N, C-alpha and C positions, 0 to 999 in steps of 0.2 A: 693668660694662663697657658701653661704648657700641657700638651696632650701627648702621652707616650704612644709610640707605634707598636703594632703587633703584640708580641708576648711580653713587652716591657711594662714596668709599673713605676709610677712616680711616688717617691717616699719623701716625707719631710722628717729629717732626723730630729730626735728629741734630745734635750740636754740631759746628760748623765752626771749625777753628783759623784765627784771623785773625792775619796777620803783624804784627809790631811795626814793621816797616820795609818800605817799598816797594822794588821793584827799583832805583829811581833813588836810593835812600838817604834818602828822607824818612821821619822817624819819625811813626807814627800815635799820637795820644794815646789813653790807655786808655779815655776816655769815648767816643771815636768807635768803638773796636773793640767795645765792649759793645753798641752799637746795631745792629751788623750782624746781619741776619736770615738764618737758615739757609734754603737752598732745596733741601735734601736731607733725605730721611727714609726710614723703613722702613714698608712697608704692613702694617698690623695686622689690619684687617678689610675685607672687601668687602661691598657691598650686594647685594641680590637680583637686580639687573639692571634693564633697562628694558623697557617694554611695546612689543610689536611691533604693527603695524597689524591683524594678525589676532587680537589679544587675548592671544597667548602672551607669554612673558617670555624675553628673551635675557640670559643671564648669562655670555656669553663675554668676560670681561675680558682685556685684554692683560697686565695686571699680576697678580701672584699674592701671596698673603700671604707676608711675609718678604722680598719684593723691596726692594732699595734703589733709590729713585727720585729723580730731579731734577725739580722742579716750578717753574712760573713764579713769579717774585717777586710779592709782594703779592696773592696769590690764596688762596682757601679761607677757611674760617671757623675761627678759633682757639677752642679749647674746652679746658677742664680737667676731668678726671675723676679723683677720688680723689688729687688732688695732682699728677697727671701731665698735661703739656701735649700736646695733639694738634691736628691740622688735619683738617678734613673737606673733601675735594676731590672734583671730578669727574675721571674718567679723562682728560678733555680738558685738564685743568690739568697733567698729567704730561708732561714734555718727553722724558724718557729713562729707561730702566731700566738699572741697573748689575748685570750678572750675570757670574759667573765661568764662562766656557764652556770 
């Protein structure tokens, strides 16, 4: 298992369903649908936090393990561990958290 360092988070991207047809009626070829990258995922692990000026460590993340998050496109580092694809992001790359309140 991968363990992110410091302020980084480990996210498992989720599959996003891509429509075959646009609202205007244009059909999207299968090749184009397969290249669409997901920008949603589930937080798997959190890093230890970041260093404070006084030498302490702050580990107060806004996200929690298990949160479904939306992150900026084309961000993070794609990595594979034991055949499973993950992204390593910083919390700043996360745009929103989807929680059932």
